[in-house]
Each structure stands twice: as C-alpha cells, then as structure tokens.
N, C-alpha and C positions, 0 to 999 in steps of 0.2 A: 474750291470747286472738288470733288470727289472725281476719281478716275477709276478704272478698271483693268487690272490686268488679266486676259483672259490665257490660262492654259489646260488644255486639250489635250483628251487621252487619245490616242490613235486607234482606228479601228481597222482588225483586219478578218476579213471574210474567211467561213471555214471552209469554202468550199469555191473554186473557181474555174470557168473554162479557159479565160483569159487573160491578160494585163493590161491595165491600161496607166499612162502616166500624167500625173499631170502639173505642169510647171506652178507655179507658186510666185506669186511676181515678191521680190525682195521689197521690204520695208525698208523706210528712213532709219539711220540708226537715231535711236531714242538713250538721250543719258538717263543710266538709271542712280538714283540717289536712295543709298539706306543708311540707317544708323540707326541703335536700339541700346539708349543710354538708362543709369538708375544712378539714385542716389548714391547708394550701398559703393559706389567709387567714385574718384577723382577722375580717372584716366577714361576717357569716352574714344571711339572709334568712327569716324564717320568710312563709308565707302563708297566707292566712283565706280560705275561700270559703263561702256557701250555694246546696246544689245538690240541686235536685229531680229528676223525670225527666226534665222537659224543659229546664231552665233551670242558666244556672251564672252565681251575682250575686256580686262581690267585697264581703267583709264588712270593712265600715268601724267603730271606734270600740269595738273590742273590749278585753280585757283579755288582753295576752299578757305572761307571764313563763318564764324559761329559769333553771334550777336545774340548778347545777355542781355535783356530787360534794355537797349537799347544801345550796349555797351561792347563794342569788338574784345571776344577774349579766346584769343589774342588775334591779329590783326589777318595773317593769315596762317593756316593749320601744315605743320609739319610732315612731309607725307610718309610713312613706315618702309622701313625695307622688310617689303615681306617678295615672295615667292607667286604668288596667288597668281595666273593667268587670268581670273573669273574677274578679279576685284581688287582695286588699291584702295588701301587704308590711309585716313589720313587721321593723326590722334590730336587731343588738346587735355590738357589739367583744368578742372574743374570743377569744385563743389555745387553741386545744386539743392536747390530747397525748394519748397513747395511753396507755389502759387511767381515761379518765376516763369516767363517767357526767353524760347531759345527762336531763332532763325537760323536756318544752314543757308548757306547758299553758292552756288557750286559754279565755276567756269571753265569750260573745256572747245575751244577756236570758238564757234558761232555761237555755241548753245548753252544756255544757264538756265541751273532749278534751282530751286527756293521750298524748302519747308521751313511752317510755323509751327512751334509745339507750347502748353501750359506744361507745368509741372505738378501732378495732380496732390490733393493734398496725400498729407503721411497716411497711413493706416494705424490702427490701435492693436496693435497688439499683447494681450495681457498677461500671456504665459505662455510656457513652454515644456511639458514635462514628458517622461517616458516612465511607464508603467510596464517591468520587467515580468519575461517566464507567464504570457495569458494563456487561458483560452480562444481560439479563436475557429469557427469551423469550416470558414468559405473551404471549398477546394483548391488547389491552382498552388501557384507561390514557386521557389526552386529546387523544391523535391518531390513536383506532381509532374516525375518523366513517367512513370512504370517501373522506376529501377528502385531494388528491394535488394540486395547484395551483387557486388559488393556498393559499398555507401562511394557516391559520386564524389565524394568530395573528405581527402583527409582531413581529420578533426585533435588537432593534438591533447595531450591527457588531460594538462591543466586548461581547458578551457571551459567555464563558466556555466554555460550552456551548450546543450547540441545546437548543431547547426541550423537543423530544421523548428529552432523553436519561434515562437510567434513575438516581439514586441506591441505595444501599442502606443504611440503615440498621442498626446494630445497637445493643441494648438486652440491655444482661450482668445478670444478677439471681440472687439467691440464695433458695432458694423457703422459707418459714417453716413453720413445722415443724406436721404436719399436715393437713389437709385446709385447703387457701387458695384463695382467690378475688381477683381481681384486674380492675384498670380500666388503659388505656393513654389517654394523651392526645400528641399530639404538635403543635406550632403553629413556624409564625414569626410572630417579634416583632422590631419596629422601636422604636426609641425615638432624641426628640429633645431635644435637652438646652442648654438658654441656659449663656449664660456664668458663670450660679449653679451649675451641676449641674443646676439642677432641671428635672424632665420637664413639657416643655412640649406633646408630642405623643405618643401611643402608641397601635401599631397592632397585633393578635394575631389570626390568620386559623386556623381548623385543615389541618394539612395530611393529605389523603388519600391513603391508601396503600395498593398491592395485599398482601395477604396470602397470594394463593393458595397460596404458597411457606413459608408457616409454619403448620406442625401444630397449635401451639396453638389458633390460628380457625379446626381444622375446613378440608377442600379447598372453597374457594369459586373463585370467579370471577368476572372484571373485566368481562364483557360487557354484564352491566347486564340482561338479559332478564327479562323476569316468570317465565318458568319458572326461570328461574336463583333470582329471589326468593323462591317457594315452596318449591324446593327450602332452602336456605341461611340462610332470614331476612334478618333485620336484626340486625348487630353495629355498626349505628354508633355505640356507647359503646365498643365496642372493649372488651366484659370478656371475659374466660380462667379456668380454673382451671388448679390445679397437676397434674391428671390426664398431662400429659407427660414431666412431670420434676419428679415426687414426693421432694422433701428432696434437692431435688441443684441445681446450680448450671447457670442457661442459657441461651444467649442469642437473642434475639427477630430474625429477619430479615424485615426491611419494606421494600419496594420504593417510592419515589413518584420522580418526574419534574422534571426543573428549572424547566417552567414555574412550578410552585405556590411558588416558592420567588427568581424568575428579577427580578421587580419589586421584589423589597425587600433587591435587593442593594446598591442604590447608593439616596442620597437621590432623591427628583423630587418633586418639586410643580405644581401649575399656581393660575393668577390672571388674573385677565381684568383686560385693559390697558383702564383706564376713557376715554381718550382715543380709541382705537381699536376697541375693544369685543373685540377678539381675543384668543383665550385662551396665554398664554404659559406657558412649561413652564421650572421653576428645578432644573437638574439640581444642584448644590450647596446646602449649607447656609445660611442670614443666617449673615454676618458673627459670630466668636465662638461659634455654634451647634456642634454637635457629634452624629453620628449614629450608632447601633449596632442592630445587623441581626441574630438568634440564632435556629435554631431550640432549641425550648423543648420537652423530654421530662420529661413527668411519669409517671409510674409510682405509682398506689394500689390500696393494700390496702381490701378491703369487704367486710361481713359476706355470710355466707350468705344474707340475705333480701334482702340489697339486690342480690346478684347474678342472685337470680329476682326481683326488680322489673325490673333494666332488662331481662332475658331478656324479660319478657311486653311489655314496649314497644315492644321490638324487633320482639316479634310481630305486636303493634298496629296497628304502623306499615306491616307487608306484608300487613294483613288485607284479602282478597278480596271480595265479593260475596258470596259463597255458603259464604265459609269459617265454623267454627265462634267461638262465643262465644271473647273470649280474657279471662281471668281476672287482673285486675291485685292482686295483693297490698297487705291494710293493715292497716298494724302500730299503729293511732289507738284509742285506747280512748272511747268514745262517740261515735263519729263515723266519719269515712271521712279516708284519706289516708296517705300513706308518707311516716316521719324516716329520715334516714339521716346518716352522716357517716363520710369516710373518712379515711385518712393517706397523704400525699401526699411524694416524693420527688423529686424535680429536678435535673435536669443541662442545661446551657446548652451549645452548638455555635453558635461564631462561623461567620456564612454566611462568613466571610472567606476561613477555611482549606478550603471547599470547594474 
C-alpha cells in the first residue's frame, strides 16, 4: 500500500489588522524508515526516526533486521556511532545483485515498520569518454557572473586549459527493455596511496554539468534565475527516463568546465610550518607515495517508485512560499519513509587523458 507524507509551505499574509493563533493537535509519533542502497557499495545504511507534526527525533536502540531472499543478513543490524539528532543509522554489509529481494524490518517499542524492494536490472553502460576543449554556446557556467577583471579564480601558469574551457562528456548506453528509469552521477576522484598501495587519502566531489543541450533532461537553462527554477524544477539527482530513446542505443552529451577538475589534476596539499607559522604548499606526493585522479561516471537503473520519489524531492527543494504542498511517496508499511535500491555500472576516465 502506498502512503503519502504531505509537506506544506506556510503562507504568510502580506498585510493584517489582527493576529489569530490556531492550535494544531499534535499527532501520534510515526516511525520513519529510510534507506537508499546501491549495488555500487557493499556497505548500506538504514535510517530510523520518530516524527510528529512538529519534531523529528532519532530512534536509538531499535531492533533492525534485513532479510535477503528470505535469509537474514545479519540477524540484527549494528547501530552506527553517529551524532545526528534527527536520524539513527544502522548498517550492514552485503553485495547486492539484480533480481534479489530485500525486506527491512524495524521495531521500536510497540511500533514495527517494514518495506520490501527488489534490486532492479543492471543498466547497460557502453562507454564514457571526454572530448576536451570544445565549443559550447550556451550561456552560463561558473564564469557567467559579469566579472571580467580581475579573474575570479587564480589559475596556475602550467594549467593545460583556461578555467572557463568547456569539455564534453559522452555517456553511451543501451536502453533496457520496457519502460526504464535512470539516474546519472559524475564525480572527480583523487586517491593517494602509500608505498604498499594502501589508500591514505581519498576525495570525491560531484561534477555539475550543463545539460541544456541534452534532450533526456529536457530544455533547461543554466542561468540559475528564480523563474528558471520554477519552470524546470530541480533535477539535482540527474534522473531521466527512456522516453527519448526507448529500446535503442543512446549517447548523453553533457558539458562541464575545466574549473571543476583543474585542482585535482596534480597532487597538492597545504601544511603549516610550526617554526614560522606560515602555510606551505606541497606539489608532489610524499616520497614513495603515488597519486591518481580520474572522472568517475556512474549510471544507475532505478525503479519507477524511486523515480517518482526523487522527482518529488526535487520539487520540494524548489518549493516557494505560495506553492502547493508537495507529496513525498512512502513505501513503508506501519509508518512512513522510503526504501530504495538501485543498480550501478561505472566507468573511469583518467584526468591525464584530457
């Protein structure tokens, strides 16, 4: 059974001659279960809260279990040592694969909530490449601030491209049979390894791309104005359907600027000289260490329910003072929340090849 949690924006009168206070009856606390899992990681987190009309509190000490194709894994989840006051996190380790069924069950006091989801079929990611230094006529981007002099960012002399250079990311895929739903994640990743190949430091940051020329995301703008946000909604989760390329091969074309990857091309770190108090920059890894930087492209296949859920979250993020309430889907029995699992395929593009 599907339930909906309604989030309403308050409406404030522009001019009033009197003030009236309305008492709203406090609701019985609802147990809220949330979990967004992916086959791209073996570590998964289940979040548990208690929600009323006015408060959200973390639920500690609950009994949380996951059943995987009818088998508990493990019997009881371990609560993470987190300091979040609004959500308690319970974690477990398990490699997930397409077609498997998961049931999450959580009990706190007299309340029990459950949710069952199926791991979707893996997307077919054919290739991911970057074409460097391309023409891109769409206005917008990091340098569209009306600033000409001085330059808004410091640029080293050995940079291979000016920071406002556009690159084109091409993601080739084959559509899955039937109505299909997808999510795309693009990141710049850096890793520092010691002499034994052990990761000593790792950094991941999303790459924000201009999708205005890509039909699967619709006709969008990068100007960032309020009217644009109202018209196009918020697709910060980069979700899309196969409506443009149903049952065919397709290549997504997405533009991003050099600025987003420039600082990751080479190793650099800062440390404070304890004698002088000055900060010093290191431009080479420590002796015996190695450094790598690459663009990580992740294509996820998601369920229709998750597509609607992420779409609703995007609408809620762009809600305005006088907007209609946004309904957030719930697939949790006995309470509220949303549990999802998506299937991921990834490609790695070394920055040294750009």
